[in-house]
C-alpha positions in Angstrom: 14.2 -2.4 6.9 11.7 -1.3 4.3 9.5 1.4 5.8 6.9 0.9 3.1 5.7 -2.2 1.2 3.2 -1.8 -1.7 1.0 -4.1 -3.7 1.1 -2.4 -7.1 1.4 -4.3 -10.4 1.0 -1.3 -12.7 4.6 -0.7 -13.8 4.1 3.0 -14.5 2.5 3.7 -11.2 5.1 1.5 -9.5 7.8 3.6 -11.0 6.1 6.8 -9.7 5.9 5.3 -6.2 9.6 4.2 -6.3 10.7 7.6 -7.6 8.8 9.5 -5.0 10.1 7.2 -2.3 13.7 7.8 -3.5 13.1 11.6 -3.5 11.7 11.5 0.0 14.4 9.1 1.2 12.2 6.2 2.3 12.8 2.6 1.5 9.9 1.2 -0.5 9.4 -2.4 -1.7 6.9 -2.9 -4.5 5.2 -6.3 -4.9 3.0 -7.7 -7.7 1.2 -10.4 -5.8 -0.5 -10.8 -2.4 2.0 -13.7 -1.7 5.0 -11.5 -2.4 3.4 -8.7 -0.3 2.9 -11.1 2.7 6.5 -12.3 2.4 7.9 -8.7 2.3 5.7 -7.8 5.3 7.0 -10.8 7.3 10.6 -10.1 6.3 10.6 -6.3 6.6 7.9 -5.3 9.2 7.1 -2.1 7.4 5.5 1.0 9.0 3.1 1.4 6.0 1.4 -1.0 3.6 -0.1 0.4 0.4 -2.5 -1.6 -1.7 -3.6 -0.7 -5.2 -7.2 -1.9 -5.2 -7.0 -2.1 -9.0 -4.1 -4.6 -9.0 -4.8 -7.7 -11.1 -3.6 -9.9 -8.4 -6.3 -10.2 -5.7 -5.9 -7.0 -3.7 -8.8 -7.8 -1.3 -7.1 -11.1 -0.4 -3.9 -9.1 0.2 -5.8 -6.9 2.7 -7.2 -9.9 4.4 -3.8 -11.5 4.7 -2.3 -8.3 6.2 -5.1 -8.1 8.7 -5.0 -11.8 9.5 -1.3 -11.5 10.5 -2.6 -9.8 13.7 0.0 -7.1 13.8 -1.5 -3.6 13.6 -0.2 -1.9 10.5 -1.0 1.4 8.8 -2.7 0.2 5.6 -3.7 2.5 2.8 -5.9 1.3 -0.1 -6.3 3.5 -3.2 -8.8 3.2 -6.0 -10.5 5.1 -8.8 -13.0 7.6 -7.4 -15.9 6.0 -9.3 -15.3 2.6 -7.7 -17.3 3.1 -4.5 -18.4 -0.6 -4.4 -14.7 -1.7 -4.5 -13.9 0.7 -1.7 -16.7 -0.8 0.4 -15.4 -4.3 -0.3 -11.9 -3.2 0.8 -13.3 -1.7 3.9 -15.1 -5.0 4.7 -11.8 -6.8 4.1 -10.2 -4.7 6.8 -8.8 -1.6 5.1 -10.1 1.5 6.9 -7.8 4.1 5.3 -9.1 4.4 1.7 -8.6 7.2 -0.8 -9.1 7.9 -4.4 -6.0 7.5 -6.6 -6.0 11.2 -7.3 -5.8 12.1 -3.6 -3.3 9.4 -2.9 -1.1 10.6 -5.8 -1.4 14.3 -4.7 -0.4 13.4 -1.1 2.1 10.6 -1.9 5.3 12.5 -0.8 3.7 13.4 2.5 2.4 9.9 3.1 5.8 8.4 2.5 7.6 11.1 4.6 5.3 10.2 7.5 6.1 6.5 7.1 9.8 7.4 7.1 9.5 9.4 10.3 7.7 6.5 12.0 10.5 4.1 10.9 13.3 6.3 12.4 
């Protein structure tokens, strides 16, 4: 079971996520599209869903799909700190846990470790 599923299509940031997950010892699956994210969530039932709000694939649609599934999930959306309008649109789509990319990156190991402890 993947404890974390992420919508991240930036290959460099995806590599950072995967490397940090490996170091923390948590199973993380990275997806490039909202459809792939929905499929992974249905298959894996993760404890944490991460959405890069700057993904080229429609990240707001991904948030809406996660919320429409009706299963409460810990969902984190991250964005560039200057994109306050994007953050508000993500909040309206159902993502209440939003953070700037810098804060997300700084706390990534802790975020993933918490997801791991919830999965155990």
